[in-house]
C-alpha positions as CSV (number, residue, x, y, z in Angstrom):
1,X,0.0,0.0,0.0
2,X,1.2,3.5,-0.9
3,X,1.6,6.1,1.9
4,X,1.6,9.8,1.0
5,X,2.5,12.6,3.4
6,X,1.5,16.2,3.2
7,X,4.3,17.3,0.9
8,X,3.7,14.4,-1.4
9,X,0.0,15.4,-1.8
10,X,0.9,19.1,-2.2
11,X,3.4,18.3,-5.0
12,X,1.1,15.8,-6.8
13,X,-2.1,17.8,-6.8
14,X,-1.7,21.4,-7.9
15,X,-4.5,23.7,-6.9
16,X,-5.8,24.4,-10.4
17,X,-6.0,20.7,-11.0
18,X,-7.9,20.2,-7.7
19,X,-10.4,22.8,-8.8
20,X,-11.1,20.9,-12.0
21,X,-11.4,17.6,-10.1
22,X,-14.0,19.2,-7.8
23,X,-16.1,20.2,-10.8
24,X,-16.0,16.7,-12.1
25,X,-16.8,15.1,-8.8
26,X,-19.8,17.3,-8.2
27,X,-21.1,16.7,-11.7
28,X,-21.1,13.0,-10.9
29,X,-22.7,13.5,-7.5
30,X,-25.5,15.7,-8.9
31,X,-26.2,13.3,-11.7
32,X,-26.6,10.5,-9.1
33,X,-23.6,8.6,-10.5
34,X,-21.6,8.9,-7.2
35,X,-22.3,7.9,-3.7
36,X,-21.6,9.8,-0.5
37,X,-23.7,8.8,2.6
38,X,-24.1,11.4,5.3
39,X,-21.1,11.3,7.7
40,X,-21.3,9.1,10.8
41,X,-20.4,10.8,14.0
42,X,-19.3,8.8,17.1
43,X,-19.2,10.9,20.3
44,X,-16.2,9.8,22.3
45,X,-16.2,11.7,25.6
46,X,-17.0,15.1,27.1
47,X,-13.9,16.9,25.9
48,X,-15.8,17.4,23.5
49,X,-14.4,14.7,21.3
50,X,-15.8,12.7,18.3
51,X,-14.8,10.4,15.5
52,X,-16.3,11.1,12.1
53,X,-16.4,8.6,9.2
54,X,-17.1,9.6,5.6
55,X,-17.2,7.0,2.8
56,X,-17.4,8.0,-0.9
57,X,-17.5,6.4,-4.4
58,X,-17.1,8.1,-7.7
59,X,-17.2,5.4,-10.4
60,X,-16.2,7.7,-13.2
61,X,-12.9,8.5,-11.4
62,X,-12.4,4.9,-10.1
63,X,-12.4,6.6,-6.7
64,X,-13.5,4.5,-3.7
65,X,-12.5,5.1,-0.1
66,X,-13.2,7.0,3.1
67,X,-12.0,9.7,5.3
68,X,-11.6,9.4,9.1
69,X,-11.5,12.6,11.1
70,X,-11.0,12.8,14.9
71,X,-11.8,16.0,16.8
72,X,-10.6,16.2,20.4
73,X,-11.4,19.7,21.8
74,X,-9.0,19.5,24.7
75,X,-5.9,18.7,22.6
76,X,-4.9,22.4,22.6
77,X,-4.1,22.1,26.3
78,X,-2.1,19.0,25.5
79,X,0.0,20.7,22.9
80,X,-1.6,18.7,20.1
81,X,-3.8,19.6,17.1
82,X,-7.5,19.3,17.8
83,X,-8.2,17.6,14.4
84,X,-6.4,14.7,12.8
85,X,-7.5,13.0,9.6
86,X,-6.7,10.1,7.3
87,X,-7.9,9.4,3.8
88,X,-7.8,5.8,2.6
89,X,-8.3,4.7,-1.0
90,X,-9.5,1.2,-2.0
91,X,-9.4,-0.5,-5.4
92,X,-12.9,-0.3,-6.8
93,X,-12.7,-3.7,-8.5
94,X,-10.9,-5.8,-6.0
95,X,-11.3,-4.1,-2.6
96,X,-7.5,-4.1,-2.1
97,X,-6.3,-1.0,-0.1
98,X,-4.4,1.2,-2.5
99,X,-3.1,4.0,-0.4
100,X,-3.4,6.2,2.7
101,X,-2.6,9.9,3.1
102,X,-2.7,12.9,5.3
103,X,-6.4,13.7,5.5
104,X,-5.9,17.1,7.1
105,X,-4.2,18.5,4.0
106,X,-6.5,16.7,1.6
107,X,-9.4,18.4,3.5
108,X,-7.9,21.8,3.3
109,X,-7.0,21.3,-0.4
110,X,-10.4,20.0,-1.5
111,X,-12.3,22.6,0.5
112,X,-10.3,25.4,-1.0
113,X,-10.7,23.8,-4.5
114,X,-14.4,23.5,-4.3
115,X,-14.6,27.2,-3.5
116,X,-12.3,27.8,-6.4
117,X,-14.7,25.8,-8.6
118,X,-17.7,27.7,-7.3
119,X,-15.9,31.0,-7.8
120,X,-14.9,30.1,-11.4
121,X,-18.6,29.2,-12.2
122,X,-20.3,32.1,-10.3
123,X,-18.1,35.1,-9.6
124,X,-17.7,38.0,-12.0
125,X,-14.9,37.5,-14.4
126,X,-12.9,40.6,-13.4
127,X,-13.0,39.9,-9.6
128,X,-9.8,41.3,-8.1
129,X,-10.3,41.4,-4.3
130,X,-11.0,38.3,-2.2
131,X,-11.8,38.6,1.5
132,X,-11.1,35.5,3.7
133,X,-12.8,35.5,7.1
134,X,-11.1,32.9,9.3
135,X,-7.4,32.9,8.9
136,X,-6.8,29.2,9.7
137,X,-5.5,26.4,7.5
138,X,-8.8,26.3,5.6
139,X,-8.6,30.1,5.0
140,X,-5.2,29.8,3.3
141,X,-6.4,27.3,0.7
142,X,-9.6,29.4,0.1
143,X,-7.4,32.3,-0.9
144,X,-5.1,30.1,-3.0
145,X,-8.0,28.5,-4.8
146,X,-9.8,31.8,-5.6
147,X,-6.5,33.3,-6.9
148,X,-6.1,30.3,-9.2
149,X,-9.3,31.1,-11.1
150,X,-9.6,34.9,-11.0
151,X,-7.1,37.8,-11.5
152,X,-6.9,38.5,-7.8
153,X,-4.8,41.5,-6.9
154,X,-5.6,41.8,-3.2
155,X,-6.3,39.2,-0.5
156,X,-7.7,40.5,2.7
157,X,-7.5,38.1,5.7
158,X,-9.9,38.7,8.6
159,X,-9.4,37.3,12.1
160,X,-9.6,38.5,15.7
161,X,-6.4,36.6,16.5
162,X,-3.2,38.4,15.4
163,X,-1.2,35.2,15.5
164,X,-3.6,33.5,13.1
165,X,-3.3,36.5,10.7
166,X,0.5,36.3,10.8
167,X,0.4,32.6,10.2
168,X,-2.0,33.1,7.3
169,X,0.4,35.4,5.4
170,X,3.4,33.2,6.1
171,X,1.6,30.0,5.0
172,X,0.3,31.6,1.9
173,X,3.7,32.8,0.9
174,X,5.6,29.7,1.6
175,X,3.1,27.0,0.6
176,X,1.5,28.7,-2.3
177,X,4.3,30.8,-3.9
178,X,2.3,31.1,-7.2
179,X,-0.1,33.5,-5.4
180,X,1.4,36.9,-6.0
181,X,-1.5,39.1,-4.8
182,X,-1.0,41.8,-2.1
183,X,-2.0,40.5,1.3
184,X,-3.8,42.7,3.9
185,X,-4.5,41.6,7.5
186,X,-7.3,43.0,9.6
187,X,-9.8,42.3,12.4
188,X,-12.5,44.5,10.8
189,X,-14.8,42.2,8.8
190,X,-17.4,44.7,7.6
191,X,-14.8,47.2,6.4
192,X,-13.1,44.4,4.4
193,X,-16.4,43.0,3.0
194,X,-17.4,46.4,1.6
195,X,-14.4,46.1,-0.8
196,X,-14.8,42.4,-1.6
197,X,-15.6,40.9,-5.0
198,X,-15.4,37.4,-3.5
199,X,-15.9,36.5,0.2
200,X,-14.8,33.2,1.7
201,X,-15.9,32.3,5.2
202,X,-14.0,29.5,7.0
203,X,-14.9,29.8,10.7
204,X,-16.7,27.9,13.4
205,X,-18.9,30.8,14.3
206,X,-22.5,30.4,15.6
207,X,-23.7,33.8,14.4
208,X,-23.0,35.9,11.2
209,X,-19.4,37.1,10.9
210,X,-20.3,40.2,8.8
211,X,-23.3,42.5,8.2
212,X,-25.6,42.1,5.2
213,X,-25.4,45.9,4.5
214,X,-21.6,45.5,3.8
215,X,-22.1,43.1,0.9
216,X,-22.0,44.9,-2.5
217,X,-24.2,43.9,-5.5
218,X,-22.4,41.3,-7.7
219,X,-20.4,39.8,-4.8
220,X,-19.8,36.1,-4.8
221,X,-19.7,34.3,-1.4
222,X,-18.2,30.9,-0.5
223,X,-19.4,29.7,2.9
224,X,-17.5,26.6,4.0
225,X,-17.0,26.9,7.7
226,X,-20.5,26.2,9.3
227,X,-21.2,22.4,9.1
228,X,-23.8,21.9,11.9
229,X,-27.3,23.2,12.3
230,X,-26.2,25.4,15.2
231,X,-23.4,27.1,13.3
232,X,-23.8,30.3,11.2
233,X,-21.5,32.5,9.2
234,X,-23.7,34.3,6.7
235,X,-26.4,36.8,7.7
236,X,-30.0,35.7,7.2
237,X,-30.7,38.7,5.0
238,X,-27.8,38.0,2.7
239,X,-29.0,34.4,2.3
240,X,-32.5,35.7,1.6
241,X,-31.3,37.9,-1.3
242,X,-28.7,35.7,-2.9
243,X,-28.8,33.0,-5.6
244,X,-28.0,29.9,-3.5
245,X,-25.9,27.1,-4.9
246,X,-25.2,24.1,-2.6
247,X,-22.8,21.2,-2.8
248,X,-25.5,18.5,-2.0
249,X,-29.1,19.0,-1.1
250,X,-29.4,16.1,1.4
251,X,-26.2,17.1,3.3
252,X,-27.2,20.7,3.3
253,X,-30.6,20.0,4.8
254,X,-29.0,17.9,7.6
255,X,-26.1,20.1,8.5
256,X,-26.0,23.7,7.0
257,X,-26.9,26.1,9.8
258,X,-26.5,29.1,7.5
259,X,-29.4,27.9,5.4
260,X,-31.5,26.1,8.1
261,X,-31.5,29.3,10.2
262,X,-32.6,31.3,7.1
263,X,-35.5,28.8,6.6
264,X,-36.5,29.1,10.2
265,X,-36.6,32.9,9.8
266,X,-38.7,32.7,6.7
267,X,-36.1,34.3,4.5
268,X,-35.9,31.3,2.2
269,X,-37.6,27.9,1.8
270,X,-36.4,24.5,0.8
271,X,-37.5,25.2,-2.7
272,X,-34.7,27.8,-2.9
273,X,-32.1,25.1,-2.3
274,X,-32.6,23.0,-5.4
275,X,-29.5,24.2,-7.3
276,X,-26.3,22.2,-6.8
277,X,-22.8,23.0,-7.9
278,X,-22.8,19.9,-10.2
279,X,-25.8,21.3,-12.1
280,X,-24.0,24.5,-12.9
281,X,-20.7,22.7,-13.7
282,X,-22.5,20.4,-16.2
283,X,-24.4,23.3,-17.8
284,X,-27.7,21.6,-16.9
285,X,-28.7,24.7,-14.9
286,X,-27.9,28.4,-15.0
287,X,-25.8,30.1,-12.3
288,X,-25.4,33.9,-12.1
289,X,-28.2,35.7,-14.1
290,X,-26.9,39.3,-13.8
291,X,-23.9,41.4,-12.8
292,X,-25.7,42.8,-9.8
293,X,-26.8,39.4,-8.4
294,X,-25.2,38.2,-5.1
295,X,-24.3,34.5,-5.4
296,X,-23.8,32.2,-2.4
297,X,-22.1,28.8,-2.5
298,X,-22.8,26.8,0.6
299,X,-20.8,23.7,1.3
300,X,-20.6,21.3,4.3
301,X,-18.1,19.0,2.7
302,X,-18.6,15.7,0.9
303,X,-16.6,12.5,0.7
304,X,-16.6,12.6,-3.1
305,X,-14.2,15.5,-2.8
306,X,-11.7,13.5,-0.7
307,X,-11.7,10.3,-2.7
308,X,-11.4,12.1,-6.0
309,X,-8.4,14.0,-4.9
310,X,-7.0,10.9,-3.3
311,X,-7.4,8.9,-6.5
312,X,-5.6,11.5,-8.5
313,X,-2.8,11.7,-6.0
314,X,-2.3,8.0,-5.9
315,X,-2.3,7.8,-9.7
316,X,0.3,10.5,-10.0
317,X,2.4,8.9,-7.2
318,X,2.4,5.6,-9.0
319,X,3.6,7.1,-12.2
320,X,6.2,9.3,-10.6
321,X,7.5,7.1,-7.9
322,X,6.5,9.4,-5.1
323,X,5.4,8.2,-1.6
324,X,6.4,5.2,0.4
325,X,5.3,1.6,-0.2
326,X,4.3,-0.2,3.0
327,X,3.7,-4.0,3.0
328,X,0.7,-4.6,5.3
329,X,-0.5,-8.0,4.1
330,X,1.3,-11.3,3.8
331,X,1.3,-12.7,0.3
């Protein structure tokens, strides 16, 4: 079995390639040619701590496997990351395990890449300023992905923690050197949003992280942080006036607090959530209808993303000799 570390995956799957992989994966999902059951969550103790399992199968990409994520909230006090993840790929014809890789980087890469895909399909072509709210690992790949599909000249990172902002700029420069845009760091979300052509939110907030009045006509929003019914990043009024595109309807209705809270408030209804990214990517449905329209892509994450990226990484590794081969099974 092939084992790939973070640097292996980074070198094997360029961001622009990951963006195209996400379009292909969601076309298959929206056409009911891929499978991705809702994630299973096993509560472990009162840290809080949980183990999440997410299987996925995309036959068109020969991508079969699963992602395992552990979340242990008290790890910060132990000097450990709160989240660890593995992605495992299995041969779709024989069931033989093919490879295992760092799931944390795969998650950041594919989450950024799907926002890149949504931006490519929905944002105005001349978008030059992207505002990233939440300057963590996910925020860095959001910026890199948007910069790969639009002529971005300015990246504005927003976070209340100065250490996160400093880390954001350092990570962007060292890990994504192809991104040459000017970087601005701030704790003032509304001021930044007023200048934004594209907004990416990657936080764990439970209430809106900016005001609706700050969002200009024509803005595109990628909301990827809130993944439970209790969480929220986007104002209800913004949701109510936007064209909404989702990653997957069933997952959204189970987990997307941004949209569920807007439904509860009467700003939208379930009927407003029929448009999936795969429909727009396959040209079976229209996306943006005017230059003034605000567009909102809401994602809670889907295993088709992980296994599609993993399959590409494994194939590239096999052809290039990257990674490490580990013999797990006796012959």
